[in-house]
C-alpha positions in Angstrom: 123.5 100.6 154.7 125.4 103.2 152.9 124.6 106.9 153.4 122.4 107.3 150.4 120.0 104.8 151.5 120.0 106.0 155.3 116.5 105.4 156.4 114.6 109.1 156.6 111.9 109.2 159.5 110.9 112.5 159.7 109.1 113.4 163.0 110.0 110.1 164.4 111.5 109.5 167.4 114.6 106.7 169.0 111.9 104.8 171.0 111.1 101.7 169.9 107.8 101.3 168.5 105.3 100.0 170.7 104.0 96.4 171.3 101.3 95.5 168.9 102.1 98.2 166.7 104.2 97.9 163.3 105.6 99.9 160.7 105.6 99.9 157.2 108.2 100.5 154.8 108.5 99.9 150.8 110.9 100.3 148.4 110.5 102.9 145.0 112.0 102.3 141.6 112.2 99.2 139.1 113.3 96.1 140.8 113.6 97.5 144.3 112.7 95.1 147.3 111.9 95.9 151.1 111.7 93.0 152.1 114.6 90.5 153.2 116.9 91.5 150.5 117.1 95.4 149.9 118.4 96.9 147.0 117.9 99.8 144.8 116.7 102.9 146.4 115.1 102.7 149.6 112.9 104.7 151.2 112.6 104.0 155.1 110.0 106.6 155.5 107.2 105.7 158.3 103.7 105.5 156.6 101.5 103.7 159.4 101.5 103.4 163.1 98.1 102.1 164.3 97.0 98.9 165.9 95.9 96.4 163.1 97.1 93.2 162.0 100.5 93.2 160.3 100.1 92.3 156.6 102.4 89.4 156.5 99.6 87.8 158.9 96.8 88.4 156.7 95.3 85.9 154.1 93.5 86.4 151.3 89.8 84.9 151.5 89.8 82.4 148.5 88.4 83.5 145.0 88.4 86.9 146.2 87.9 89.3 142.8 88.1 93.0 142.4 86.8 93.4 139.0 84.3 96.2 137.9 81.4 95.1 136.3 80.2 91.4 135.1 81.9 89.6 132.7 81.5 90.2 128.7 79.4 87.1 127.9 80.0 88.7 123.9 84.0 88.7 124.0 85.4 86.6 121.3 88.4 86.1 119.1 91.5 86.5 121.2 92.5 82.6 121.9 96.0 83.4 120.8 96.3 86.3 122.8 95.0 84.8 126.0 97.0 81.6 125.3 99.8 83.8 125.5 98.9 85.9 128.8 98.5 81.9 130.5 102.0 81.2 129.4 103.3 84.2 130.9 101.4 84.9 134.4 100.4 81.7 135.2 103.6 80.3 136.2 104.5 82.0 139.0 107.4 81.6 141.5 109.5 83.0 143.6 112.3 86.1 142.3 113.2 89.5 142.6 110.0 91.3 140.5 106.7 90.0 139.8 105.7 88.5 136.3 104.6 91.6 134.5 102.6 91.8 131.1 102.0 94.8 129.2 99.2 95.0 126.6 99.1 98.0 123.9 97.3 99.0 121.2 95.1 101.9 120.0 92.4 103.0 121.5 89.2 100.8 120.9 91.3 97.7 120.7 89.5 95.6 123.3 92.9 95.8 125.8 91.0 96.1 128.9 88.2 93.6 127.7 91.0 91.0 126.7 92.7 91.7 130.3 89.4 91.4 132.2 88.8 88.2 130.6 92.0 86.6 131.3 91.2 87.5 135.0 87.9 85.5 134.8 89.1 82.1 132.6 92.0 82.2 135.0 90.7 83.5 138.6 91.4 79.9 139.8 95.3 80.4 139.2 95.4 83.9 140.7 94.1 85.2 144.4 93.3 87.8 144.8 92.6 89.3 141.7 92.5 93.2 141.6 91.3 95.9 138.9 93.4 99.0 139.7 92.1 102.2 137.5 95.8 103.9 136.4 94.3 106.9 134.5 95.5 109.2 137.2 97.9 108.7 140.8 94.8 109.1 142.8 93.0 106.4 140.9 95.9 103.9 141.7 95.7 104.3 145.3 92.2 104.1 145.5 92.3 100.8 144.0 94.8 99.4 146.6 92.9 101.1 149.5 89.9 99.1 148.2 92.2 96.1 148.1 93.4 95.9 152.0 90.1 96.9 153.0 88.7 93.8 151.2 91.7 91.6 153.1 91.0 93.2 156.7 88.7 95.6 158.3 90.9 96.9 160.8 92.2 99.4 158.9 88.4 101.4 157.9 87.4 101.0 161.0 90.9 102.9 162.5 89.7 105.6 160.2 93.0 105.3 157.9 93.2 107.7 155.1 93.5 106.4 151.7 97.3 106.5 151.6 97.7 104.8 154.7 95.3 101.9 153.2 97.0 101.6 150.0 100.4 101.3 151.3 99.3 98.4 153.9 98.2 96.9 150.7 101.4 97.5 149.1 103.2 95.7 151.9 100.6 92.7 151.7 102.0 92.2 147.8 105.4 92.2 149.1 104.6 89.5 151.5 102.3 87.2 149.8 102.1 85.7 146.1 99.5 84.4 143.8 98.0 87.5 143.0 96.9 88.9 139.7 97.4 93.2 139.4 95.2 94.6 136.3 96.5 97.3 135.8 94.2 99.2 133.1 94.9 102.2 130.9 98.3 103.3 132.3 99.2 106.9 130.3 103.0 106.3 130.4 105.8 103.8 132.3 106.6 106.5 134.8 103.0 106.5 135.9 103.5 102.9 137.7 107.4 103.5 138.0 106.8 103.6 141.6 104.1 100.8 142.0 105.9 98.1 140.0 109.0 98.7 142.3 107.3 98.2 145.7 105.9 94.7 144.4 107.2 91.4 145.7 108.0 88.5 143.3 105.6 86.1 143.7 102.3 87.9 141.9 101.5 88.6 137.9 101.0 92.4 136.8 98.8 92.7 133.6 98.9 96.4 132.4 97.2 98.0 129.3 97.8 101.2 127.6 97.8 102.9 124.3 101.6 103.6 124.7 104.1 101.5 123.1 107.3 103.1 124.0 109.8 102.4 126.6 108.0 99.0 128.2 110.1 96.4 127.4 113.3 96.9 129.0 110.9 96.0 132.4 108.0 93.8 130.5 107.0 91.1 128.0 104.9 93.1 125.9 102.0 92.3 123.7 100.9 94.4 120.8 96.7 93.7 120.5 95.8 94.6 116.8 92.4 94.6 115.5 90.0 91.1 115.3 90.5 88.6 112.6 87.6 89.1 110.1 85.7 86.4 111.0 85.9 87.1 114.6 84.8 90.9 114.1 81.8 89.2 111.7 80.9 86.8 114.7 81.0 89.6 117.4 78.4 91.6 115.2 76.4 88.5 114.9 76.4 87.5 118.5 75.7 91.6 119.2 72.7 92.0 116.9 71.4 88.7 115.5 72.0 89.1 112.0 73.4 86.1 110.3 76.9 85.6 109.6 76.2 85.0 106.3 74.4 88.7 106.1 77.1 90.7 103.3 76.0 94.1 105.2 77.5 92.4 108.5 80.9 91.7 106.9 81.1 94.9 105.1 80.3 96.9 108.1 83.0 94.7 110.0 85.4 95.8 107.1 84.2 99.6 107.4 84.8 99.5 111.4 88.5 98.2 110.3 87.4 95.2 112.8 88.1 97.2 115.9 86.0 95.7 119.0 85.1 99.1 120.6 83.5 100.3 117.4 81.8 97.0 116.4 80.3 97.1 119.8 79.0 100.4 119.6 77.3 99.9 116.1 76.0 96.7 117.3 74.0 98.9 120.2 72.6 101.4 118.0 71.8 98.7 115.5 69.8 96.9 118.4 68.5 99.4 119.7 67.1 101.5 116.7 66.3 98.6 114.2 67.8 99.9 111.5 69.9 97.1 110.5 73.3 97.1 109.0 72.6 98.4 106.1 71.0 101.2 107.9 74.4 101.6 110.1 76.3 101.8 106.8 74.7 104.2 105.4 74.7 106.7 108.4 78.5 105.8 108.1 78.6 107.1 104.9 76.6 109.9 105.0 77.5 111.5 108.8 80.1 109.8 110.1 80.5 111.8 112.8 77.2 110.7 114.1 77.5 107.5 113.9 80.8 107.6 115.5 79.9 109.5 118.7 76.3 108.3 119.3 76.6 105.4 122.0 73.6 103.2 123.1 71.1 104.6 125.8 72.5 103.7 129.0 76.3 103.9 128.3 78.8 106.0 129.0 79.5 108.9 126.6 83.1 108.2 127.1 82.7 104.5 125.4 82.9 105.8 121.8 85.4 105.6 118.9 85.5 109.6 118.5 85.8 110.2 122.6 88.8 107.6 122.6 90.5 109.2 119.4 90.0 112.5 121.2 91.9 111.5 124.1 94.5 109.8 122.2 94.7 113.2 120.9 95.2 114.8 124.1 98.0 113.0 124.8 99.7 112.5 121.4 99.7 116.6 121.3 101.4 116.8 124.7 104.7 114.7 123.3 105.0 116.4 119.7 103.7 119.9 118.5 103.2 118.3 115.0 101.8 114.4 115.7 98.1 115.7 115.4 98.5 117.2 112.5 100.1 114.5 110.7 97.2 112.4 111.9 94.9 114.3 109.9 97.4 114.6 106.8 97.6 110.6 107.1 93.9 110.3 107.6 93.4 111.6 103.7 95.8 108.5 102.4 95.1 104.6 101.7 95.5 102.9 105.0 98.7 101.1 103.6 101.6 101.8 101.5 101.7 105.2 102.4 105.4 106.6 100.9 107.6 108.1 103.6 109.2 110.0 100.3 105.6 112.3 99.8 105.9 113.3 103.6 109.1 114.9 103.4 107.5 117.9 101.9 104.9 118.2 105.0 104.3 121.8 106.1 103.1 122.9 109.5 100.0 123.2 110.4 98.2 126.3 108.4 94.9 126.5 110.4 96.8 127.7 113.4 98.3 130.9 111.5 96.6 133.6 110.2 99.4 134.8 108.2 99.9 131.1 106.6 96.1 131.2 106.1 96.6 134.5 104.0 99.2 132.9 101.9 97.3 130.0 101.2 94.4 132.2 100.0 96.9 134.1 97.7 98.3 130.7 96.5 94.8 129.3 95.8 93.6 132.3 93.6 96.4 131.7 91.4 95.5 128.3 90.9 92.0 129.8 90.1 93.5 131.4 87.3 95.0 128.5 85.6 98.5 128.4 86.6 98.3 124.5 86.9 102.0 123.3 86.4 102.8 122.2 90.3 106.2 123.6 91.2 109.2 120.6 91.9 109.1 122.3 95.5 106.1 123.3 97.4 105.8 126.9 98.6 106.4 127.5 102.2 108.6 126.4 105.2 108.9 122.3 105.3 109.2 120.6 108.5 112.8 119.2 109.5 112.9 115.3 108.6 113.6 115.1 112.5 110.2 116.6 113.4 108.3 114.2 111.1 110.1 111.1 112.3 109.3 112.3 115.8 105.9 112.9 114.8 105.4 109.6 113.4 107.2 107.6 116.1 104.7 109.5 118.8 101.9 107.7 117.0 103.3 105.0 116.5 103.6 104.5 120.4 100.1 105.0 120.8 99.2 102.3 117.9 98.0 105.0 115.3 100.6 104.0 112.6 102.5 101.1 111.7 105.9 102.2 110.6 107.8 100.4 107.8 111.5 101.3 106.2 110.0 103.1 103.2 105.9 103.3 104.2 103.2 104.0 106.8 100.4 102.3 107.7 97.3 103.7 109.8 93.8 102.3 111.0 91.3 102.7 108.8 88.5 103.8 111.1 91.0 106.4 112.6 91.4 107.7 109.2 87.6 108.6 109.1 87.4 109.9 112.4 90.3 112.1 112.0 88.9 113.5 108.7 85.5 113.9 109.9 85.0 117.7 111.1 83.3 118.7 114.7 83.0 121.9 115.7 84.4 122.7 119.0 86.5 119.7 118.7 90.0 121.4 118.8 91.7 118.4 117.1 89.0 117.7 114.8 87.9 121.6 113.6 86.8 122.2 110.3 89.4 124.8 109.1 92.1 121.8 110.8 90.6 119.2 108.9 90.3 121.5 105.4 94.0 122.3 106.0 94.9 119.0 106.1 93.1 118.0 103.1 94.7 121.3 100.9 98.1 120.1 102.2 97.3 116.3 101.0 96.6 117.1 97.7 99.8 119.5 97.2 101.7 116.6 98.4 100.0 114.3 95.8 100.4 116.8 92.7 104.2 117.2 94.0 104.4 113.4 93.6 102.5 112.9 90.8 104.4 115.9 88.8 106.7 112.9 87.3 105.5 111.9 83.8 104.8 108.2 84.2 105.7 107.0 80.8 109.2 107.4 81.5 110.3 103.7 83.0 112.1 105.2 85.5 109.3 106.9 87.4 106.7 103.8 86.5 107.9 102.0 89.8 106.8 105.1 91.2 103.7 106.3 90.0 102.4 102.7 91.2 103.6 102.9 94.6 101.9 106.9 94.6 98.2 106.2 92.3 96.5 103.8 95.0 97.4 107.3 97.8 95.9 109.4 95.2 92.9 107.3 94.4 92.1 106.8 98.2 92.3 110.6 98.8 89.6 111.2 95.7 87.6 109.0 97.0 87.5 110.6 100.6 87.0 113.7 99.8 83.5 114.6 98.9 82.9 115.9 95.3 80.9 119.1 97.3 84.1 120.1 98.4 86.5 120.1 95.6 88.2 123.1 94.7 91.3 123.9 92.9 93.7 122.6 94.6 91.9 119.4 93.7 92.9 119.8 89.6 96.5 119.2 89.7 95.8 115.8 91.4 92.9 114.6 89.1 94.8 116.1 86.2 97.8 113.7 86.8 95.8 110.7 87.8 93.6 110.9 84.5 96.9 111.1 82.8 98.2 108.0 84.7 95.5 105.5 84.1 95.4 106.8 80.5 99.3 105.3 80.1 98.4 102.4 82.3 97.6 100.3 79.5 95.0 98.4 81.4 91.2 98.1 80.1 90.0 98.6 84.2 91.6 101.7 84.6 89.3 103.2 81.8 86.3 104.1 83.7 88.2 105.8 86.4 90.0 107.5 84.2 86.4 108.7 82.7 85.0 109.3 86.4 88.3 111.4 87.5 88.0 113.6 84.0 84.2 114.3 84.5 85.2 115.3 87.9 88.3 117.6 86.6 86.1 119.6 84.2 83.2 120.1 86.8 85.7 121.9 89.0 87.4 123.6 86.4 84.2 124.9 85.2 83.0 126.1 88.5 86.4 127.2 89.8 88.6 128.4 87.7 88.6 131.9 86.1 86.8 131.6 82.7 85.4 128.6 83.3 84.4 126.6 80.4 86.6 129.0 78.2 89.6 128.6 80.1 92.3 126.4 78.2 92.9 124.3 80.8 89.1 123.3 80.8 89.6 122.5 77.4 92.1 120.6 78.1 90.4 118.8 80.2 87.9 118.0 77.8 89.9 116.7 75.7 91.7 114.4 78.3 88.0 113.4 79.0 87.3 112.5 75.6 90.0 109.9 75.0 89.3 108.3 78.4 85.6 107.7 76.6 87.4 106.7 73.4 89.3 103.9 75.5 86.2 103.0 77.3 84.4 102.0 74.2 82.2 105.2 74.5 83.1 106.8 71.2 79.9 107.7 70.4 80.1 110.4 73.7 83.8 111.6 72.8 83.3 112.9 69.4 80.5 114.7 70.7 83.2 116.6 73.1 85.5 116.7 70.3 83.5 117.6 66.9 82.7 120.7 65.5 84.5 123.8 64.5 88.1 123.2 64.3 89.5 126.2 65.8 88.0 128.8 68.5 88.7 132.3 69.6 91.4 131.5 72.5 92.3 128.4 71.2 96.3 127.9 71.3 98.2 125.6 68.7 98.8 122.9 71.1 95.1 122.5 72.4 93.6 122.1 68.8 96.6 119.4 68.3 95.4 117.5 70.9 91.8 117.4 69.9 93.2 116.5 66.6 94.8 113.4 68.1 92.0 112.7 70.1 89.5 112.6 67.5 92.1 110.4 65.4 92.3 108.0 68.4 87.5 107.9 67.8 88.0 107.6 64.2 90.3 104.9 64.4 88.4 102.8 67.0 84.9 103.8 64.9 86.9 102.0 61.8 86.7 105.7 60.2 90.3 105.0 59.1 90.1 107.4 56.0 89.0 110.0 58.4 92.7 110.2 59.9 95.0 111.1 57.3 93.1 114.2 56.6 93.0 115.1 60.2 96.7 115.0 60.6 98.7 115.0 57.7 98.7 119.0 58.4 100.2 118.2 61.7 102.2 115.7 60.4 104.1 118.3 57.9 104.4 121.1 59.9 105.1 119.6 63.3 108.9 118.8 63.5 109.6 115.6 65.3 113.0 117.5 66.8 112.1 120.0 69.8 114.1 123.5 69.7 116.0 122.8 72.4 116.9 119.3 71.7 115.3 116.1 72.4 111.7 114.9 71.0 108.1 116.4 71.0 106.0 113.6 72.3 102.8 115.4 70.1 104.9 114.7 66.9 105.9 111.0 67.6 101.7 110.2 68.6 100.7 112.2 65.3 103.2 109.7 63.4 102.2 106.7 65.2 98.2 107.5 64.8 98.9 107.9 61.1 100.6 104.8 60.7 98.0 102.8 62.6 95.5 104.6 60.1 97.1 103.4 57.1 98.4 100.3 58.2 94.1 99.4 59.0 93.2 101.0 55.5 95.1 98.8 54.0 97.6 101.0 52.6 100.6 98.9 54.4 103.2 100.4 52.2 102.4 103.6 53.5 102.3 102.8 56.9 105.9 100.7 56.8 107.4 103.5 55.6 106.7 106.1 57.9 107.4 103.4 60.9 111.1 103.5 58.6 111.1 107.5 58.5 110.1 107.8 62.1 112.9 104.9 63.4 115.5 107.1 61.5 115.0 110.4 62.6 114.5 109.4 66.4 117.6 107.5 65.8 119.9 110.8 64.7 118.1 112.9 67.9 118.2 110.9 70.8 120.7 107.6 70.2 119.8 104.0 69.6 119.5 103.1 73.5 116.6 105.9 73.8 113.2 104.6 75.2 111.7 106.3 72.4 114.1 104.6 69.7 113.2 101.3 71.6 109.4 102.1 71.0 109.9 103.2 67.1 112.2 100.2 66.2 109.3 97.8 67.9 106.6 99.2 65.8 108.5 98.7 62.7 109.4 94.9 63.8 105.5 95.3 64.1 105.1 96.4 60.4 107.6 93.7 58.9 105.7 90.7 60.8 102.3 92.2 59.4 103.1 92.1 55.7 105.1 88.8 55.5 108.9 89.5 56.5 109.5 88.0 59.7 113.1 87.5 59.2 113.7 91.9 59.2 110.9 91.4 62.1 113.1 89.0 64.2 116.3 90.7 63.8 114.5 94.4 65.4 112.8 92.7 68.0 115.4 90.7 69.2 117.8 93.5 69.0 115.1 95.8 71.3 114.0 93.3 73.7 117.8 92.0 74.5 118.1 96.5 75.5 114.6 96.8 77.2 115.8 93.7 79.5 119.2 95.0 80.6 117.9 98.7 81.0 114.4 97.9 82.7 114.7 94.5 83.5 112.5 91.5 82.3 110.1 91.9 84.4 109.3 95.3 83.2 106.0 96.1 81.0 108.1 96.8 77.7 109.8 93.5 77.9 106.7 91.8 78.5 105.2 93.7 75.1 108.3 92.9 73.3 108.7 89.2 73.8 104.8 88.8 72.6 105.6 90.7 69.3 108.8 88.6 68.6 106.7 85.4 69.5 104.2 86.6 66.5 107.3 87.0 64.4 108.3 83.3 65.1 105.1 82.2 64.2 105.1 84.1 60.9 108.1 82.4 60.0 106.7 79.2 61.0 108.8 78.4 64.1 106.2 77.9 66.3 108.2 76.1 69.2 110.1 79.5 69.9 106.9 81.7 69.5 105.7 79.1 72.0 108.7 79.6 74.6 108.4 82.8 74.5 104.9 83.2 75.2 105.4 80.6 78.4 108.1 82.7 79.6 106.0 85.9 79.4 103.3 83.6 81.3 105.3 82.6 84.3 106.8 85.7 84.8 103.9 88.0 85.0 102.1 86.6 88.8 102.9 89.7 90.8 104.3 91.4 88.2 100.8 92.0 85.8 97.8 92.1 86.7 95.5 89.4 85.0 93.7 91.9 83.1 96.4 93.5 81.9 96.2 93.6 77.8 99.8 92.1 77.4 99.0 89.2 79.8 95.6 88.6 77.9 97.0 88.7 74.5 100.3 86.3 75.4 98.0 83.9 77.1 95.3 83.9 73.9 98.4 83.4 71.5 99.6 81.0 73.7 96.8 79.0 73.7 96.3 79.4 69.6 99.6 77.9 69.2 98.6 75.0 71.7 95.8 74.5 69.6 97.6 74.3 66.6 99.5 71.4 68.1 96.6 69.4 69.3 97.2 70.7 73.0 93.2 71.2 73.1 93.1 70.6 77.2 96.1 73.2 78.2 94.4 76.0 75.4 91.1 75.7 77.3 93.4 76.4 80.8 94.4 79.1 79.4 91.2 80.5 77.8 89.6 79.7 81.4 92.0 81.7 82.8 92.0 85.2 80.6 87.6 84.7 81.0 88.2 84.5 84.3 89.9 87.6 85.2 88.3 89.5 82.4 85.1 88.9 84.4 86.3 89.4 87.5 87.3 92.8 86.4 84.6 94.1 84.3 81.9 91.6 85.0 80.3 88.7 82.8 78.8 90.9 79.9 81.1 93.4 79.4 82.5 93.6 75.7 85.9 92.7 76.7 84.4 89.4 78.1 82.9 88.8 74.8 86.4 89.8 73.2 88.1 87.0 74.7 85.9 84.4 74.2 85.8 85.4 70.5 89.6 85.2 70.5 89.5 82.1 71.4 87.1 80.6 69.1 89.1 82.0 66.4 91.7 80.1 67.5 90.0 77.1 67.5 88.5 77.9 63.8 92.1 78.2 63.1 93.4 75.3 64.6 90.3 72.7 62.6 88.0 72.6 65.2 84.7 74.8 64.2 82.5 72.8 66.0 83.8 73.8 69.6 84.2 77.0 67.9 80.6 78.2 67.1 79.0 77.4 70.6 81.6 80.2 71.9 81.0 82.5 69.1 77.1 82.4 69.5 78.0 83.2 73.2 80.0 86.1 72.1 77.3 87.2 69.6 74.7 87.2 72.3 77.4 89.4 74.5 77.6 91.8 72.4 74.2 92.6 71.4 73.8 92.9 74.6 76.5 95.2 75.9 77.0 97.1 72.7 73.6 96.6 70.1 73.3 94.9 67.4 74.8 97.6 65.2 78.1 98.0 66.9 80.8 97.2 64.9 82.0 94.0 66.7 78.8 92.8 67.1 78.6 92.8 62.8 81.9 91.3 62.9 81.2 88.4 65.3 78.4 87.4 63.4 79.8 87.8 60.3 82.6 85.2 62.2 79.3 82.7 63.2 78.5 82.3 59.4 82.4 81.7 58.9 82.0 79.0 61.7 78.4 77.9 60.4 79.9 77.3 56.6 82.6 74.7 57.8 80.0 72.9 60.2 76.2 73.5 59.4 73.8 74.0 56.7 75.4 76.4 54.2 72.0 78.3 53.9 72.2 79.5 57.5 75.6 80.9 56.7 74.4 82.7 53.8 71.9 84.1 55.6 73.7 85.3 58.6 76.5 86.5 56.1 74.1 88.6 54.4 72.9 90.0 57.2 76.0 91.4 58.6 77.2 92.6 55.6 73.9 94.9 55.2 74.3 95.8 58.4 78.3 96.5 57.7 77.4 98.3 54.6 74.7 100.5 56.8 77.0 101.5 60.1 80.5 101.2 58.6 82.5 103.9 56.3 82.7 102.6 52.9 86.3 102.3 52.8 86.6 100.1 56.2 88.2 96.7 55.0 86.2 94.7 56.8 83.4 95.1 54.6 86.1 93.9 51.8 86.7 90.9 53.8 82.7 90.5 54.9 82.3 90.6 50.6 84.7 87.9 50.1 83.8 85.8 52.6 80.6 85.4 51.3 81.5 84.9 48.0 83.3 81.5 49.4 79.5 80.8 50.9 77.7 81.0 47.4 80.7 79.3 45.9 79.9 76.0 48.6 76.1 76.5 48.4 76.6 76.0 44.4 75.8 79.6 43.4 78.8 80.2 41.6 77.6 83.5 39.2 76.9 84.9 42.0 80.1 84.4 43.8 82.0 85.3 40.8 80.3 88.6 40.7 81.2 89.2 44.2 84.7 88.0 43.7 85.4 90.6 40.9 84.1 93.3 42.5 85.9 92.9 45.7 88.9 92.2 43.2 88.7 95.7 41.5 87.9 97.4 44.8 90.8 96.4 46.4 93.0 96.7 43.4 91.7 100.5 43.9 91.5 101.0 47.1 94.5 99.4 48.4 96.9 98.2 45.7 97.6 95.1 43.1 99.1 93.6 46.2 96.5 93.7 48.7 95.7 90.1 50.0 91.7 91.0 49.6 92.4 91.1 45.8 95.0 88.5 45.6 92.7 85.9 47.2 89.3 87.2 45.1 91.4 86.3 42.1 92.8 82.9 42.9 88.7 82.0 44.0 88.2 83.2 40.5 90.2 81.1 39.0 89.1 78.5 41.1 85.4 78.8 40.0 86.3 79.0 36.1 88.4 75.5 36.3 84.7 74.4 37.8 83.0 75.3 35.1 82.8 73.3 31.7 84.5 74.2 28.9 81.3 76.3 26.5 80.3 73.7 23.6 
């Protein structure tokens, strides 16, 4: 034996030990042994010299179980984990060290319950089975002493100390095999290093801990996650008696993040108070601190999610000074997909410094004056990247977060606890929670500062938007302050540009919330220019949601008011133009915008292009087009493309947008060759610059397909549309306009080719996606039905189209009322279908009803009125009333010539029908 491991026996004599007495030694350190083959660091301190049986001569009586409490009969849902434990711990063979299994996870996942359930299920495979509480060294020593007392009574009878009995128990474990130690709630690996080093190699050790780090070198590790959904619902069902199919039970399991401790805590509350799952859900929403901090009568106050979280934060705070603050910050994000890029601007906790609190107050005051533009770099000292990474690593080691290369995920229930202020709780004080919330508001405002319309920023915004939505959902509206304004502003802008109808109602809610905050918090309130600008944003969101009447209430009135800047006036005009276009008031758009068109230059002073000037040209061209003034619309598109190309070149996204718009116009006026050439140029550049899966590439393929359809090349059109449909899954949501339009156009072409079944499948997919987003009675669903019915009509299937149109008409009447433009248009379409299939009298009656309503609510210049009069004339002609048909056709031809010129399609068709009627009439005399 070397000098480094020479026996040390303080106070011991050189005399041999008396007969009948024994000396117990143990080895310290991982992998160390003190019997037969000693290696490692050996401590040969004499710890016991009393008369009793040596440990090697003591045999444990059968079925010796030292476990706390009775078996948990409600345990469920961990069969795979139990099988893993059995595979690792049951086949015990002699070796240098025991089989050691470590179960780690966030507090409340049921680590202790899993270990105890394993011990109860497999007690026949181990003897003895011993539970050791490891929350302190004294607890471990007391547990080992209890094992010694259970094995032999001589130690206690000899008045041996706790430490002496614990040492004897370690000696017994070294001599015997088949045992199982449950070492519960270990704080750090070093807390049990001495114990593990003193054990023999013929037993098994099952450790539970919140700390995940540094176990892999000495043990097999099992990371314990939350329960599966069905197991969580089953546990609530078993504990509360409420049926597993109860919707509130499933929602409660989800809200509690399927964490076993939280589920048991909620079930006990429900059972004792008889509030039911719905009542507990209300409590969780209205008073989360009470819900998560209240335990059942007779239960330990420490067995609540709130107390478990507090103890975990205490351990985390000891390991890293910024980890608790980071946890409070992460609590305001979405549970999954938090970009680590956002966190690089994180600053230290401002609630702990009076100077920082004063600085934040001054910044809040500056925000309240309306200085809302967010700087690229947040003010104040940022945490070093190493500090952020270190804090994340500590949170991960305690199971509070999961880390990927670019993102962070957090348990949603832990987020709820962390953002719920509790006076007197140093880790959740109101000031600390408020500081974290304000920090997140600035982080998200920084992340959302980039324009989402720039293609390079679109993917970043798709990552950031869910985080902003989660933040806005988590922040109660009554605590909104100026920090929220920039976040709301950027989110409204993103949703406005997202081209998803489902986003419009959310944009309205966020814009209303922003207006409310700005009116209360900004100096100047309702009269502040920023508040007025947000009201324009609100009006635009209302218009996109189909609530144009409400938008007009905000926008119409005096065009100029004191203090309104010219830019603000332009935004108001643009929003009004969009409302007028939606309502069919096409003639009111040019007077509204023509002044801005002539006086707002497209090129900016510093180079580049002005977005508002582009928007003016786009809305003005759309108004000309819808009003039937297509020559003016095409000329405006051509001029815009020429100016943009001169300013920014051929490959700018703005040039591509202008070329795309002009190509669509060429296809609309019957010049498909020019349209196809421009569309193919645009598509090639867009796919090269942004990829074939980009939204702009989908738009280009859809428009190119229409141009091929106009040219008569149906197969080329179908090929492009099929490519869109094939590329869309996982890239575009099913309810996106370009996806819906692609399936609708493809279905129409398949109908023309005779493939009714294939077209019906595409239509059903459109209806399913739209109903899932909006509900079965929304106007968007009726638009999908009407579009497919129109395809059936054009393909020569009026008998199949008529029931669909009638269903859509009922839906429009319920959703928008009988006098809405879309309702009137659908009633007119039904009249057309019935003219082809049913009695002409009913078709004429429906047509006259629709035409009368259109003349009442639509502006006289709306082309829909001319279209309806033309179709009515056809109905009169087929019903045999040639004189009335000729009178209507003559009026349509004259009015179309006066409004839209001699080449207008209404005039051309009316004159052709008049010639047909004259040919049917007998010659005079």
